[in-house]
N, C-alpha and C positions, 0 to 999 in steps of 0.2 A: 662863469666859473669852469664849465664842461671844457672850455679850450685851453686851460691851464692846468688840466689834470695829466700826470705823468704820462707819457709815451714816447715810444721810440721807432718811428716808422722804418729807419733803416734796418733795424736789428728785425723788425716782423718780416721785411721784404726778404732778408738774407737768409731766414728761417724757411720761408717758404720755398724760397730759390732751391735751399740744400734738399727739401723734400722731393723738388723735380727732379734734382740731380742723383739723389740716391734716396729711392721709395722707401727702403726699409727704416729710415730715420723717423718716419711717423709713429713706427711701434714704440718708440721713446718717447714720443709726444702723447699718443694716448694713455689716459690714467694722468696725465698730470695737466694738459692743457685741453681747456675747452674752447668753443669756439668765442666765446665770451670775453676768454682772457686777451684776444686780440683787439687792438682799440678801435683800429679802423673797419669800417663796415665793409668793404671791399675784401679786406682780408678775413674777416670772419666766414664770407660766404665761401672763398677761396680754400681756405682750411677745412672748413665742414664738408666741402665737395670731394677734398683730397681725402679725407677720412673714410668716405661713405665707398669711394673707389677703392681704396687700399683693403678696405673690409670682404670687397668683391673678390679680391686677389687680382685686381686689375694691374697691369703694369702701365705707369702713368707717365704721360709725356705731353707737351703741350697741345699737340694734335687730339690725343685720345680726350684731353681735360674738356677742350673745347666742342668736341663731338657727344660729349656727355652732359650739356648743359644748355638749357633753353636760351634762345636769343635775347630775351628780355633779361635773364640774370647775367648773360655776359656782357649787354650793355652796362648794367647796373655796376657793374666792377670795374668799367673802365674800358671794356672791350677788348680786343686782341692785340691793341697797342700796348695797354699799361700789362697784362700779361707776358707779352713779349719782353717787356722791359724787366720785369721781375725774373722771367726763366733765364734771361741774357745776362743778368747781374753776375759781374767777376766776383763771386765769394767761394771761399774754400769750405768743404764740409767739415774739417777739423773740429771746428769752434761750435757746431751745432748743439752739442750740449749746453755750452754757456748762452746762446740764442734763447734755446728753451726756459732755462732760469731767469733770464732776464725779461722776458714775456710775462712769466708767471709772476715774478716780483713787481713789477710795474703795475700788473692787474691789481695784486694784493695792496698796493699803495693806492691806487684809485678807489678800491670797496672801501678802504680805511676813511680815506678823504670824506667819501660820500654818508660814512656812517658818522662821522663826526659832525658834517655839515648838518643832517638830518636832526642829531642829538642838540647840536646848538639852535635849529630853530625851534625844536619842542622848549628848549629851555628859556627862549624868549617867550613863550606863551602867557596868558595872563594868570591862567590856573594851571600851575605846573605840577606835575605827580614827578618828584625829584627820583622816588625809588623807580618809577616807570621809566623814566629817562635813563637812567643807569642801566637798568635792566636790558632795554633795548639797544644801548651802545655795546654792553657786553656781549650780547648775542650776535650782533652784527660783526663785531670784531673777531670773534672765534670763528664765526662761519667764512669771514674773509680769509682768515688765517689757516684754515683747515686744508692744508696742500694733500696731506695722507688720506688715501682711500679707507685705512683701517683705523676705525675712531675708538679712543677710551668709551666704555660703557660701564652703567653702573650695574648693580647686581638684579634691579628689576629687568634692566635689557638683557642682561645676561641669562637669567632664568627663562625670560620669554622665547630666546631662540633656544635654548636647550630642550624646553618643553614640546617647542615645534619640532625639532629633531627627533625626539622621543615619539612623537605622535605620528609623524611621517614615517617611521619604520614600523609602529604598529599597525597604521593602516595599511601597509604594505606587507605585512605577515612577517615582519621580522627579517626584511630583506638587507642585504649587504649593505654596511655603512659606505662601501668604496667600490670600485670597479674588481669585476671578479678576476681572479688570477687565471682563471681556466681549469683549477683544481679544487674539488668540493672539500676537502681535508684541510687544505691550505686556506682555503676562503672562510672556513670554520675558525681557525687559529687566529689569523690575524685580521679577519673582516673585510677581505679583499684589500685593494690597492687604494688608501684612503688618501683623499686629498689634503696637502698640506704634510704629509707623511714623507720622510726619508726611509726607504728601504733598501738595504745592504745584502746582495747576493754575494757570497764570498766561497771560494773554495781553491782548491791546489788546481793546477793545468790540468786539462783533460776529464775534469770530473763531470762536467754539463751545464757550467755556468751560460754559456753564448747558446747551446741547445735549448735550456729551460727558459733564457728570454725570448728566443726565437717562436717557441712553443707558445708562451705565454700571449706574443703578440697575434701569433695564428688564431688563438682562440678568443680574442678581443671581440665583444659580441658587437652586431652592428647599432651605431647609433654612439659608441664609446670611440674616442680617437687615441691613438696613441702615436709616440714619435721616438725614433732609434736614432742613436747616435753611436755608430759603429766605428771605431778607429785601427780596427785591426784587419778587415777585409774590404775589399771592393766591391760596387753594388752588384756586379753581376755574380760573383761567387755568393754574395749576401742572398740573393734570390734564389740561387738554387738550393741554400741551406733552409730556405723556407718552404720550398717546393716539395724537399726529399720525404719529411713525414707525411704530406699530403697525399704524396703518390707511392710511397712504399717503394721508392727507387732510391739505391744507394748513391748518397750527393757526389761521390767521386765517378760514379758511371755516370752520372746525368751531365757533371762538368765535362765529361770525354765524348759525350754523345753516343756511348754505349747502351743504346735501348734498341728495343724491338719497336716493329712498326705500329704495334697495337699501344705500346706505351706513349708514344707520342699523343694520341687521342687524350689519354688520361691525363698527360702533363698540362695539354692546351686547356682541358675542361677544368683543372683545379685552380690553372692560372686566370682564366677567366672569371672562377668565382672570387678569387682574392681581387682580381681589380674592380668587379662589381662592389664589394664590398668598400673599397677606397676608403678605409679608416685608419691606414699606418703611413706615417711619413718616413722617409729615411736621409739621414746626411752621414756620408761616409768621409767627410772631411777629416783629417789627422790632425792632431797637436791643436785643438780647439781650447780656448780657457773658459773659465765657468761663465764670465760674463759674456761670452760670444754665443755659448750654449743657450742661455737665458735669454740673449736678444732673439734668437732664432726660434725658441720656443715660445716666447712672447709673439713673435710675428704669427707662428701658426695658431695660435690660440685665437688670435684676434680675428685671423681670416676664415679658420674652420672649426674653431673649438679644439679643445684638448683636455684630455684626462690624466693621461699617464705618460712619462718619458723613461726610457730606459740609455742608459750611458755605459757602454763597453770598451774600456775599463776605468776606474778611476786612475789608474796610473797612468794612464795615456793622455789624460787632462794636462793642459799646459798651464804651470804656476804662475801667479802674478809676479812672484819675486823669486826668480831663478837662483838667487843668492843665499835664500833659507834653508835651513835644514830641511832635509826630506821630510822629517816628522811635521814641521812646522809647515812646509808647503801642503801634506796631504790634510793636515787639520785646518786649514784656510780653503782648501779644496771642499772638504765636506760640509763644513760650515757654510759655505756658499750654496752647495746643494741642498740644504737645510731651508736655507733663507729663500732660495727660488721657489721650493715647494709651497712654502707660505705664500709668497708675495706674488707667485702666479695661480694659486689654487689649484695645483695639480700634485701628483704623486711622482716624485724622482725614484725610479729604481735603478740604483749604481753598482755595477759588479766590481768587484774587488779581489784580488789575488790574496792567498794564505802566505806567510813566511815559511822557510824550510823546516822549522821547528817540528811541524806535524810528522815530517819523514823519519827525524830522530826518533820517535818515540815507539814502543810496541804497539800501543792501542793507537792507531791514526785519525781515529775521530777527532776533527777539529775542534778547539776551544778559543773562546773570545781572544784571549791573548796572542794568538796566531794571527790576526790581522795583521796585515804589515804595514810596517813604517810609522804608524801613528795610532793611540788610543783615543784620540779624537774623534774617531769613526765610531767607536763604540758609545763615546758621548752625545755625538749629533743624531746617529740613528733611531727611528722609532720601531723599527724591525730589523734584525739583522738574522738572516737565512744562510746557513751553512751546509754545504753538499758532502756528501761521502759516498763512496762506492767501493764495496768490498772487493768486488770481482776486478776492478781496477788493480789493486795492490795485490790480490792472489796470483793475477797474470805475471806481475812483475817479480813476484816472490818464488814461482814455480809450484804454487801450491793450487788445489781445487777450492773454488769459493762455495760456500754453503747458503750463500744469498746470491745466486747470478740473476744480472738484472735488476737487482735493488737499486735505487737512488734513494738515499736517505737525506731528506731535508730537515736539519736540525734548527728550530726555531730558538736562537739562543739568546735574544732578546724580544721581547714584544711588550711595548709600552702600555697597550691596553690588555694585553691579556695574558695566557699563560705560557709557558716555554715547553719544549719536550719535541721529539723527532715523530716526522710525518713519513709515511712510505709512499713513494712513487715507483714506477717502474719506467726503466730506460733502455731501449733497444738502439745501441750505438751504431748499427748497419744503416739505419734508416732515420737516424736523430729523431726517434719518436719517445716521446715522455708520456706516460700516462696514469690514471688513478689506479688502474689495474692490471695485472700481469698480461703481457703481448705475446699472442700467439702467433707465429708465422713459421 
């Protein structure tokens, strides 16, 4: 019977060959395919080793693969000859998603056949517990078809998970549910960056969106991992923006090299501190789509762990349907980020511009309707933080600000808490944002 079980050797070979050709394909395999989803034992071993190497951030080719397995294992999978045949297969990586689906579907078919065969053998028994046979068959069928990692639970399981969550918080002295934002008042308001949440930071240009996100990444504690998709600045300039608040040197002076001899020691020391933490990943590629951002985030999470991602900004994300209205495009993008946060169990922090209606009002404090292009952002977001600086408008209007250096963070939406204003302090010269007034 086993020889008649559904399988497709060519598809399994094609998928493995695709992974060798383009290592990142394995990020889409993990979570859907387990090694036992492959029918052939040699392919189970190869796939298992590929996953292991990928999680170690190892760039995989045939030579590296061979050097990382024992001679006995190599012999058991057909030796260098069989591996070379797989890697040398003339296959395109265009159809790898279909290969994954095919391997998984055939695996499910085999499990269903085995479950039915087991139930059939039980039914032929002399003393048959019919209810037991049916229960066994139902359980195995449900288990075989359980493709999704997120399962439907009953209230008993839900309450157990909720009590565990509350108990963990109690034992840890009421610590944050999420990753700290780096600002105590903001943490108290939104409970940090909570996994599964979509947090929007919105403001007009020059209010401090990017500066705040840089500071939040700078303040990310050791052991927490962040990923930044910066679509408006090259890597070098971005690094300078991150160094400026730590060195108290103007970023323009840093970029021009207008520094003292003594400054260089400070710069090098702070750069070494950041490098030692090594907990922030940067991607400065422009025009990424939500699916491309998700693929990269998934790869980083698998290889290094990941708690929070920042995207600067939503208007720079490439829509899936360029012919759709701007409102529909932004709506699909914001929904995509919310789904990503839940699927990858991370917090997505997405920067957004506000429309020009703010500028036309006497009171220029932003409101929810100022979100540019789509009301869907308001619907999808768990938290919406809007930034306002009176001194910015005072300078433009030729008046003296009565709140110099004050950065108001308006918590306009907070799904699990209260809304209101939080006071932070922004030194624009050094791009420093602090809980307390900054004296220089």
